[in-house]
C-alpha positions, 0 to 999 in steps of 0.5 A: 058749759064751754068746752075746753079748748084742745092743747095746741101743736107745736105748729099752732104754737110757732105760729102764734109766736109769729103773730106775737113778734109781728105784732111788736113789729106793727107797734114798732112801725106805728112808734115810728110814724109817731116820732116822724121817722125817715120813710125808707125806715118805715118801709124796710121795716114794713116790707119785714112784717108784710114777709112775715106775714105771708111766711105765717099764712103759708105756714097755716095754709101747709097745715090746712093742707096736711089736714090739721086744720080741717073742719070737723075730720073731713078730708080736704079736697083739691078743692078746698086748698085751691079756695084756700091758696086764694084766701091767702094769695086774694 
């Protein structure tokens, strides 16, 4: 039997909403390419998508550093945070 997932936190809901918005922007970017839109317009939207992804990553990192995403409820060490930052910025 599959365990029931825990209810989502307000931060999880915020992250999911941001990701859905980004998903829509990526679909828009695909349409722009298909339509042969101006390079400047495409790059402007791409820049916005990157910024949105960075902001979402920051939110996830903050949640992790505060213990909201720790595995098995184990305390997070400074090394864990450094590793997570390197993954995000890598």
